[in-house]
One Martini backbone bead per residue (centre of mass of N, CA, C, O) as a GRO file, in nm:
protein
  252
    1MET     BB    1   0.068   1.985  -1.042
    2LYS     BB    2   0.077   1.718  -1.278
    3TYR     BB    3   0.122   1.347  -1.286
    4ALA     BB    4   0.158   1.114  -1.563
    5ILE     BB    5   0.139   0.774  -1.622
    6LEU     BB    6   0.120   0.606  -1.925
    7ALA     BB    7   0.405   0.438  -1.942
    8SER     BB    8   0.580   0.141  -1.784
    9GLY     BB    9   0.866  -0.004  -1.929
   10SER     BB   10   1.025  -0.205  -2.173
   11SER     BB   11   0.778  -0.131  -2.390
   12GLY     BB   12   0.746   0.163  -2.263
   13ASN     BB   13   0.765   0.529  -2.216
   14ALA     BB   14   0.540   0.775  -2.050
   15SER     BB   15   0.491   1.120  -1.948
   16LEU     BB   16   0.330   1.383  -1.757
   17VAL     BB   17   0.351   1.745  -1.714
   18TRP     BB   18   0.110   1.978  -1.555
   19THR     BB   19  -0.078   2.260  -1.582
   20GLU     BB   20  -0.312   2.496  -1.674
   21ARG     BB   21  -0.098   2.593  -1.932
   22HIS     BB   22   0.132   2.348  -1.916
   23CYS     BB   23   0.333   2.093  -2.104
   24LEU     BB   24   0.505   1.784  -2.042
   25VAL     BB   25   0.707   1.542  -2.192
   26VAL     BB   26   0.824   1.225  -2.046
   27GLU     BB   27   0.900   1.050  -2.271
   28ALA     BB   28   0.899   0.861  -2.602
   29GLY     BB   29   0.817   0.503  -2.614
   30ILE     BB   30   0.552   0.535  -2.779
   31PRO     BB   31   0.310   0.539  -2.981
   32MET     BB   32   0.119   0.798  -3.076
   33ARG     BB   33  -0.159   0.686  -3.060
   34ARG     BB   34  -0.133   0.581  -2.770
   35MET     BB   35  -0.055   0.854  -2.637
   36LEU     BB   36  -0.317   0.996  -2.698
   37GLU     BB   37  -0.501   0.809  -2.544
   38LEU     BB   38  -0.358   0.836  -2.263
   39LYS     BB   39  -0.380   1.138  -2.237
   40ARG     BB   40  -0.690   1.148  -2.225
   41ALA     BB   41  -0.713   0.948  -1.984
   42ALA     BB   42  -0.551   1.148  -1.781
   43GLY     BB   43  -0.670   1.458  -1.842
   44CYS     BB   44  -0.511   1.590  -2.091
   45ILE     BB   45  -0.548   1.883  -2.325
   46LEU     BB   46  -0.266   1.979  -2.373
   47LYS     BB   47  -0.013   2.105  -2.555
   48PRO     BB   48   0.298   2.041  -2.583
   49ASP     BB   49   0.613   2.213  -2.526
   50ALA     BB   50   0.789   1.941  -2.456
   51ILE     BB   51   1.053   1.685  -2.473
   52LEU     BB   52   1.175   1.465  -2.245
   53VAL     BB   53   1.491   1.293  -2.246
   54SER     BB   54   1.706   1.069  -2.076
   55HIS     BB   55   1.761   0.846  -2.317
   56ASP     BB   56   1.826   0.646  -2.610
   57HIS     BB   57   1.637   0.438  -2.560
   58ASP     BB   58   1.351   0.323  -2.713
   59ASP     BB   59   1.171   0.318  -2.442
   60HIS     BB   60   1.218   0.663  -2.452
   61ALA     BB   61   1.304   0.764  -2.781
   62GLY     BB   62   1.156   0.628  -3.037
   63PHE     BB   63   0.900   0.868  -3.056
   64ALA     BB   64   1.000   1.164  -3.037
   65ALA     BB   65   1.004   1.276  -3.331
   66GLU     BB   66   0.702   1.228  -3.387
   67ALA     BB   67   0.603   1.407  -3.158
   68SER     BB   68   0.743   1.670  -3.245
   69ARG     BB   69   0.593   1.687  -3.518
   70TYR     BB   70   0.307   1.679  -3.422
   71TRP     BB   71   0.345   1.932  -3.189
   72HIS     BB   72   0.559   2.135  -3.245
   73CYS     BB   73   0.816   2.036  -3.050
   74PRO     BB   74   1.083   1.999  -2.847
   75ILE     BB   75   1.367   1.829  -2.783
   76LEU     BB   76   1.512   1.729  -2.468
   77CYS     BB   77   1.870   1.659  -2.440
   78SER     BB   78   2.151   1.510  -2.450
   79ARG     BB   79   2.422   1.488  -2.638
   80GLU     BB   80   2.447   1.177  -2.612
   81CYS     BB   81   2.163   1.111  -2.691
   82TYR     BB   82   2.161   1.253  -2.970
   83ASP     BB   83   2.391   1.086  -3.100
   84ALA     BB   84   2.245   0.794  -3.038
   85ALA     BB   85   1.930   0.815  -3.144
   86GLY     BB   86   1.863   0.932  -3.435
   87PHE     BB   87   1.674   1.149  -3.502
   88GLU     BB   88   1.389   1.169  -3.739
   89LYS     BB   89   1.292   1.468  -3.812
   90PRO     BB   90   1.254   1.678  -3.611
   91TYR     BB   91   1.144   1.975  -3.526
   92ASP     BB   92   1.325   1.990  -3.253
   93VAL     BB   93   1.656   2.041  -3.080
   94ARG     BB   94   1.768   2.048  -2.739
   95VAL     BB   95   2.073   2.080  -2.574
   96PHE     BB   96   2.217   1.944  -2.274
   97ALA     BB   97   2.389   1.930  -1.998
   98VAL     BB   98   2.492   1.729  -1.778
   99GLY     BB   99   2.347   1.893  -1.485
  100GLN     BB  100   2.163   2.093  -1.588
  101ALA     BB  101   1.990   2.402  -1.538
  102PHE     BB  102   1.660   2.517  -1.628
  103PHE     BB  103   1.455   2.798  -1.739
  104MET     BB  104   1.103   2.808  -1.860
  105PRO     BB  105   0.909   3.076  -1.880
  106GLU     BB  106   0.705   2.988  -2.122
  107TRP     BB  107   0.639   2.708  -1.914
  108ASP     BB  108   0.704   2.734  -1.583
  109PHE     BB  109   0.966   2.562  -1.573
  110HIS     BB  110   1.201   2.400  -1.359
  111VAL     BB  111   1.508   2.228  -1.455
  112ARG     BB  112   1.681   1.933  -1.349
  113THR     BB  113   1.969   1.757  -1.418
  114ILE     BB  114   2.058   1.415  -1.339
  115PRO     BB  115   2.294   1.195  -1.308
  116VAL     BB  116   2.291   0.850  -1.416
  117PRO     BB  117   2.354   0.498  -1.376
  118HIS     BB  118   2.365   0.389  -1.727
  119ALA     BB  119   2.367   0.563  -1.973
  120GLN     BB  120   2.504   0.769  -2.184
  121GLY     BB  121   2.371   1.069  -2.070
  122ALA     BB  122   2.203   1.009  -1.840
  123VAL     BB  123   1.887   1.115  -1.676
  124GLY     BB  124   1.727   1.296  -1.442
  125PHE     BB  125   1.419   1.476  -1.316
  126CYS     BB  126   1.369   1.805  -1.185
  127ILE     BB  127   1.037   1.961  -1.132
  128ALA     BB  128   0.939   2.303  -1.110
  129THR     BB  129   0.629   2.447  -0.969
  130GLU     BB  130   0.423   2.613  -0.759
  131GLY     BB  131   0.605   2.501  -0.513
  132LYS     BB  132   0.674   2.231  -0.665
  133ASP     BB  133   0.832   1.888  -0.647
  134LEU     BB  134   0.966   1.678  -0.909
  135ALA     BB  135   1.077   1.342  -0.945
  136ILE     BB  136   1.257   1.157  -1.208
  137PHE     BB  137   1.359   0.798  -1.188
  138THR     BB  138   1.480   0.604  -1.456
  139ASP     BB  139   1.712   0.401  -1.520
  140LEU     BB  140   1.891   0.290  -1.251
  141GLY     BB  141   2.154   0.120  -1.083
  142SER     BB  142   2.188   0.362  -0.865
  143ILE     BB  143   2.243   0.551  -0.576
  144THR     BB  144   2.334   0.871  -0.545
  145ASP     BB  145   2.403   1.160  -0.389
  146GLU     BB  146   2.269   1.340  -0.605
  147ILE     BB  147   1.990   1.193  -0.585
  148ARG     BB  148   1.937   1.251  -0.288
  149GLN     BB  149   1.946   1.553  -0.299
  150ALA     BB  150   1.720   1.598  -0.520
  151CYS     BB  151   1.489   1.437  -0.340
  152ALA     BB  152   1.470   1.553  -0.036
  153ASN     BB  153   1.224   1.794  -0.114
  154CYS     BB  154   1.019   1.641  -0.238
  155HIS     BB  155   0.665   1.560  -0.315
  156LEU     BB  156   0.743   1.377  -0.575
  157ILE     BB  157   0.834   1.038  -0.664
  158ALA     BB  158   0.978   0.875  -0.948
  159LEU     BB  159   1.071   0.533  -0.917
  160GLU     BB  160   1.259   0.279  -0.963
  161ALA     BB  161   1.114  -0.078  -0.975
  162ASN     BB  162   1.223  -0.345  -1.158
  163TYR     BB  163   1.307  -0.585  -0.935
  164SER     BB  164   1.332  -0.900  -0.812
  165VAL     BB  165   1.578  -1.091  -0.686
  166ALA     BB  166   1.434  -1.366  -0.685
  167MET     BB  167   1.312  -1.363  -0.961
  168MET     BB  168   1.573  -1.333  -1.121
  169ALA     BB  169   1.724  -1.582  -1.019
  170GLU     BB  170   1.471  -1.784  -1.129
  171ASN     BB  171   1.498  -1.697  -1.427
  172PRO     BB  172   1.538  -1.891  -1.727
  173GLU     BB  173   1.545  -1.648  -1.948
  174TYR     BB  174   1.801  -1.563  -1.787
  175ASN     BB  175   2.120  -1.531  -1.790
  176GLU     BB  176   2.397  -1.458  -1.608
  177LYS     BB  177   2.497  -1.214  -1.762
  178LEU     BB  178   2.228  -1.057  -1.766
  179LYS     BB  179   2.190  -1.047  -1.465
  180LYS     BB  180   2.451  -0.885  -1.400
  181ARG     BB  181   2.393  -0.642  -1.562
  182LEU     BB  182   2.115  -0.556  -1.434
  183MET     BB  183   2.252  -0.567  -1.121
  184ALA     BB  184   2.425  -0.351  -1.170
  185GLY     BB  185   2.533  -0.012  -1.131
  186TYR     BB  186   2.407   0.018  -1.462
  187GLY     BB  187   2.118  -0.086  -1.455
  188HIS     BB  188   1.885  -0.167  -1.219
  189LEU     BB  189   1.636  -0.119  -0.979
  190SER     BB  190   1.557  -0.272  -0.693
  191ASN     BB  191   1.362  -0.319  -0.430
  192ASP     BB  192   1.592  -0.301  -0.223
  193ASP     BB  193   1.706  -0.033  -0.321
  194CYS     BB  194   1.446   0.129  -0.279
  195GLU     BB  195   1.405   0.076   0.022
  196ALA     BB  196   1.675   0.196   0.120
  197PHE     BB  197   1.635   0.482   0.018
  198LEU     BB  198   1.364   0.543   0.169
  199ALA     BB  199   1.512   0.484   0.453
  200SER     BB  200   1.746   0.726   0.436
  201GLN     BB  201   1.519   0.951   0.479
  202GLU     BB  202   1.295   1.207   0.596
  203TRP     BB  203   1.087   1.357   0.422
  204PRO     BB  204   0.928   1.658   0.461
  205ASN     BB  205   0.740   1.678   0.167
  206LEU     BB  206   0.648   1.392   0.118
  207HIS     BB  207   0.345   1.213  -0.037
  208THR     BB  208   0.466   1.066  -0.311
  209VAL     BB  209   0.514   0.735  -0.456
  210ALA     BB  210   0.622   0.629  -0.783
  211LEU     BB  211   0.642   0.322  -0.938
  212ILE     BB  212   0.879   0.231  -1.193
  213HIS     BB  213   0.987   0.020  -1.434
  214GLY     BB  214   0.875  -0.271  -1.451
  215SER     BB  215   0.920  -0.596  -1.485
  216ARG     BB  216   0.756  -0.848  -1.650
  217SER     BB  217   0.953  -1.098  -1.535
  218ASN     BB  218   1.075  -0.955  -1.233
  219GLN     BB  219   0.779  -0.839  -1.138
  220LEU     BB  220   0.555  -0.720  -0.880
  221PRO     BB  221   0.367  -0.485  -0.748
  222ILE     BB  222   0.349  -0.602  -0.452
  223LEU     BB  223   0.654  -0.608  -0.406
  224ALA     BB  224   0.712  -0.308  -0.451
  225LEU     BB  225   0.522  -0.188  -0.245
  226THR     BB  226   0.622  -0.336   0.006
  227ALA     BB  227   0.913  -0.229   0.005
  228ALA     BB  228   0.853   0.074   0.010
  229ARG     BB  229   0.672   0.081   0.274
  230ARG     BB  230   0.913  -0.038   0.450
  231GLY     BB  231   1.105   0.197   0.412
  232LEU     BB  232   0.923   0.436   0.519
  233LYS     BB  233   0.733   0.395   0.771
  234ARG     BB  234   0.460   0.559   0.642
  235ASP     BB  235   0.126   0.658   0.616
  236ASP     BB  236   0.152   0.968   0.475
  237ILE     BB  237   0.267   0.798   0.226
  238ARG     BB  238   0.206   0.751  -0.090
  239VAL     BB  239   0.186   0.439  -0.284
  240GLU     BB  240   0.251   0.369  -0.620
  241CYS     BB  241   0.194   0.194  -0.949
  242GLY     BB  242   0.346   0.200  -1.260
  243TRP     BB  243   0.197   0.011  -1.543
  244GLU     BB  244   0.249   0.002  -1.833
  245ASN     BB  245  -0.076   0.085  -1.991
  246LEU     BB  246  -0.159   0.236  -1.706
  247PRO     BB  247  -0.288   0.511  -1.611
  248LEU     BB  248  -0.146   0.770  -1.378
  249THR     BB  249  -0.281   1.024  -1.175
  250LEU     BB  250  -0.100   1.294  -1.000
  251GLU     BB  251  -0.056   1.515  -0.736
  252VAL     BB  252   0.200   1.751  -0.648
   0.00000   0.00000   0.00000
């Protein structure tokens, strides 16, 4: 199983998960033409079987209906996401309950949806196939016990590292109300939060952490990478940073 971050950040998110035969799109928050370019650059030639959407915000769901029509594949999302997103004429939509797990035998993937503290009906995804487990958690205000348990035995974790607390505090473009909202338990995950989470577990199977959804205004890749490596304290776990529209392909 391979995982490719096509785009990551507030300007748009999209990633791919694929095997030799099947492919899933996870988030569709960038224009279709750009998604196709980045998909080719990532090395995936497969037609996607489905589009997983974590929540209704435009940088995750804004182009899901267009992608669904282009590839003739279903969007999979929570009921809350479906009601809020207003998908315009998608090819198909299949709604799941938050926390639901489902096996898609025609696509080889077992998917668990994990509730996350962000938007209403927002979820993270744990995707398993071929004896490998991948967790994707973006846009979450805090780490819950359920998230800890879902990640405990994963081989690769894609985890939000949205902002540096110091950069956020000093950013004159953000007023205090906005800063408090973003730093609250339902906003976004800071470098400090990411470091503390990675330091809190044993990680028996983990070989790679991919840091995603960094803020353009309040984050630098080197700060995120340093915090994550400090939390892990292990040289055998690779740490990478998925940033804006620079595709990154990783083996799960």
